N, C-alpha and C positions, 0 to 999 in steps of 0.2 A: 504494500500500500504506500502510495506517495503522500508525503505530508505537504501542507500548503507552502512552507518555506522552500521545499525542494522543487515544487512546481513553479514557484516564482523565480527561482534561479535558472531553470531551464528555459523560460520564456515561451511565448505563444508563437504560433506559426506566423501571425501577422507581424510580430516583432522581427522575426527572422527575414521575412520578405522585405520589410521596410529597411532593414540593415543592408540587405543585398543590393537594393536599389540605391540607397544612399552611398554605399561603397563604390558602385559603378559610376555614379555622378562625380564623385571625388576623383576617381581614377581617370575619367575623361576630362578632368579639370574644367567642368562646366560651372561649378560653384564650390566655394571653400566651405560654406556652411549650408547644406541642404536642410530644409524644414519640411516636415511631413504635412501635407494638406489634403488628406484623404477625404475630408468632409466637403471639399470644394469640387462639386460635380460639374459646375459650369466651366471649369478649367479644361475639361476633356474635349478639346476641339482639334481639328487638323492643324490649326495655326499654332497651337501650343505643343504639338507632338515633337519631342526633341529627338528621340532615338528608340530603337528596339534592341533587345538582347535576350539570349536564351536564359532560362532558369538554370540553377546549378545542376539539376537532374537532367536537363536537356530536353524534357518532354513538352515544355510550354515556352511561350515568349512573353516577356515583359514589354509593354508599351508605356514609355515614360513621358509624362507631360511636365513641362517646366514653365514657370513664369517668375518675373522679377518681383521682389517684395517692395511694397510702396515705402517711400521715405528715403533718407540718405544712406541706407545700408549698402555696403559694398561687399560683394562676394556671397550674398545671402539670396538663395532661390527657393521658392516653394515648389514641391513636386507632388505629383499624383501618378498613379500607375494602374494599369489593367493587366490581367493575365489572359492569354489566348492560347488555345491549342495550336500546335504546329500544323 
């Protein structure tokens, strides 16, 4: 049986997917500080589609959407993503 503290350390699937997308954004040097904006559904347009890349398992594709954060922040981008079968 898993305790609550053990489950909290393992993290959820959403946290792992967010981390994978954030790492890919940093690797491609699109933003220094990516901010998760998964509740912003209006951001998912062709205009904001930045790139696609495969999941670590290779069975699906991430579609990543980026937009600049308002204000004088430099290097901060909001991101949202979708998963799609190959």
